[in-house]
C-alpha positions in Angstrom: 127.2 205.4 164.1 129.6 202.4 164.0 130.2 200.1 161.0 127.3 197.5 160.8 129.7 194.6 161.4 131.2 196.4 164.4 127.7 197.1 165.7 126.6 193.5 165.4 129.8 192.1 167.0 129.7 194.6 169.9 126.1 193.9 170.7 126.7 190.2 170.4 129.4 190.4 173.0 127.0 192.0 175.4 124.2 189.5 174.7 126.6 186.6 175.1 127.3 187.7 178.6 123.7 187.1 179.7 123.3 184.2 182.1 122.4 181.0 180.3 123.2 182.2 176.8 125.6 179.8 175.0 125.5 181.3 171.4 124.4 184.5 169.7 123.5 184.6 166.0 122.6 187.3 163.5 119.5 186.2 161.6 116.9 187.4 159.2 117.7 189.4 156.0 120.9 190.9 157.5 122.5 187.4 157.9 121.7 186.6 154.2 122.7 190.0 152.8 119.2 190.8 151.5 118.3 193.5 154.0 116.8 196.9 153.1 117.9 200.1 154.7 115.0 200.0 157.2 115.4 196.3 158.1 115.5 195.3 161.7 118.5 193.6 163.3 117.5 190.1 164.4 119.6 188.3 167.0 119.1 184.8 168.2 119.9 184.1 171.9 120.4 180.4 172.2 120.3 179.3 175.9 120.2 176.3 178.2 118.5 176.1 181.6 116.5 179.3 181.2 117.0 183.0 180.6 115.9 185.8 182.9 114.3 188.8 181.2 115.7 191.0 184.0 119.2 190.3 182.7 118.1 191.5 179.2 116.6 194.7 180.7 119.8 195.2 182.6 121.5 195.9 179.3 119.8 199.3 179.5 118.3 199.6 176.1 114.8 201.1 175.7 112.1 198.8 174.4 109.9 195.9 175.4 111.3 192.7 177.0 109.2 189.6 177.7 109.8 186.4 179.5 110.3 183.0 177.8 107.0 181.6 176.6 105.1 184.9 176.3 105.2 184.8 172.5 103.6 181.4 172.3 105.4 178.1 171.4 107.7 177.7 169.5 108.4 181.4 169.0 109.1 181.6 172.7 109.9 185.2 173.6 112.5 187.9 173.3 112.6 191.7 173.1 112.0 194.7 170.8 114.7 197.2 171.5 116.3 200.4 170.1 120.1 200.2 170.2 122.1 203.1 168.9 119.2 204.2 166.8 118.6 200.8 165.3 115.6 198.5 165.7 116.8 195.3 167.3 114.8 192.1 167.8 116.0 189.5 170.2 114.7 186.0 169.9 115.0 183.5 172.7 115.8 180.0 171.5 115.9 177.1 174.0 118.5 174.7 172.7 116.5 171.7 173.9 113.7 172.7 171.6 116.0 173.5 168.7 117.7 170.1 169.0 114.3 168.3 169.3 112.8 169.8 166.2 116.0 169.5 164.3 115.9 165.8 165.0 112.3 165.6 163.9 113.1 167.5 160.7 116.0 165.1 159.9 113.4 162.3 160.1 111.1 164.1 157.8 108.6 165.1 160.5 107.3 168.5 161.5 104.4 170.2 163.3 102.5 173.4 162.6 101.8 175.8 165.4 99.2 178.6 165.5 101.2 181.8 165.8 100.3 185.5 166.0 101.7 187.2 162.9 101.6 184.1 160.7 98.8 183.3 158.3 99.3 179.6 158.1 101.3 179.1 161.3 104.9 178.5 162.3 106.3 175.1 161.3 108.6 173.5 163.8 111.4 173.1 161.3 111.9 176.8 161.4 114.0 176.3 164.6 116.4 174.1 162.6 116.4 176.5 159.7 117.3 179.5 161.9 120.2 177.6 163.3 121.3 176.6 159.8 121.2 180.1 158.3 122.1 182.3 161.2 125.6 183.9 161.3 127.2 182.9 164.6 128.6 185.9 166.3 129.4 184.4 169.7 129.6 181.0 171.2 129.1 177.7 169.4 126.0 176.3 167.7 125.4 173.3 165.5 124.3 174.4 162.0 122.4 171.5 160.3 122.2 171.1 156.5 118.8 170.8 154.9 117.4 167.3 155.7 116.7 165.2 152.6 113.8 163.4 154.3 112.1 166.8 155.1 112.2 167.7 151.4 110.8 164.3 150.6 108.0 163.9 153.2 107.4 167.4 154.4 105.4 168.9 151.5 102.6 166.4 151.9 101.5 168.0 155.1 101.5 171.5 153.7 99.4 170.3 150.7 96.9 168.7 153.0 96.5 172.1 154.7 96.2 173.8 151.3 93.6 171.5 150.0 91.5 171.7 153.2 91.6 175.5 153.2 90.6 175.5 149.5 87.6 173.3 150.3 86.4 175.8 152.9 87.1 178.7 150.6 84.6 177.2 148.2 82.0 176.9 151.0 82.5 180.5 152.0 82.2 181.6 148.3 78.8 180.0 148.1 77.7 181.9 151.1 79.3 185.1 149.8 81.5 185.3 152.9 84.1 187.6 151.3 86.6 188.0 154.1 86.6 184.3 155.0 86.8 183.2 151.4 89.8 185.5 150.6 91.5 184.5 153.8 91.2 180.8 153.0 92.4 181.4 149.4 95.4 183.3 150.8 96.1 180.4 153.2 96.0 178.0 150.3 98.5 179.9 148.2 101.0 180.4 151.1 100.7 176.7 152.1 101.4 175.5 148.6 104.3 177.9 148.4 105.7 176.4 151.6 105.3 172.9 150.2 107.2 173.8 147.0 110.1 175.5 148.9 110.4 172.4 151.1 110.6 170.2 148.0 113.3 172.4 146.7 115.3 172.2 150.0 114.9 175.9 150.6 114.5 177.1 154.2 111.5 179.4 154.7 111.8 180.9 158.1 108.6 183.0 157.9 106.0 183.9 155.3 107.7 187.0 153.9 108.2 186.6 150.2 107.4 182.9 150.1 104.9 183.1 147.3 107.3 184.8 145.0 110.2 182.6 146.0 108.0 179.5 145.1 107.1 181.0 141.7 103.5 181.5 142.5 103.3 185.3 142.0 100.9 184.9 139.1 98.5 183.0 141.3 98.8 185.6 144.0 97.8 188.5 141.6 94.3 187.1 141.5 93.8 188.3 145.1 94.6 191.8 144.1 91.7 192.2 141.8 89.7 193.8 144.6 92.0 196.9 144.4 95.4 198.2 145.6 96.5 196.4 148.8 97.8 199.3 150.9 94.7 201.4 150.5 92.6 198.4 151.3 94.6 197.7 154.4 94.3 201.3 155.5 90.6 201.3 154.8 90.0 198.1 156.8 92.2 199.4 159.7 90.2 202.7 159.8 86.8 201.0 159.5 87.7 198.6 162.4 89.4 201.4 164.5 92.5 199.3 164.8 95.8 200.9 165.8 98.9 201.0 163.6 101.9 198.9 164.7 
């Protein structure tokens, strides 16, 4: 198995040859040096004028490849592949969208989008943050600094979301709606964590670890009073007959 840097560079060269791709980045924990041994390899494919999933499939790697737009906006689309025994995620990034939301972030504005896999949703400034933090492996890509106006104005919207969720958590509590109440409380904590990270000029590209990074772990522990989390997750999955991913 090749050296990790050689692996990333070699794959980036192949990805950069896909029609429409103008830059390839390494993102996620591996770009920041915080990866675990089992961490996936996340590559951003920045393109203009569209990208054809057939060209991604033509690389010959086993896995799932989708068309742009199939993963909902603004996540867009990409692929889950196995390359030389490694789990690789490809993320399509339309540069027109990246540039639009980078400009919005620089003016202190952002939008929240409902997204599978997110509790609170995906904020539009994530597209700017990915470009800022990704390691450019091929091509050229503007890498913005953290916008001061986003730190100044952005937290207010998150705190409105947190307060509204907390209001409804109270209503669910009165009705003894356990799942809805716990869900709204979790939403409240994560949204406040996002607000604090924005105020600190820290990019949060997803919800992994945001509560601890924002210094709210003590608040989060209140949700664990119902028992250990992993057994609880397994219990709920089994009870609902849901598959493992």
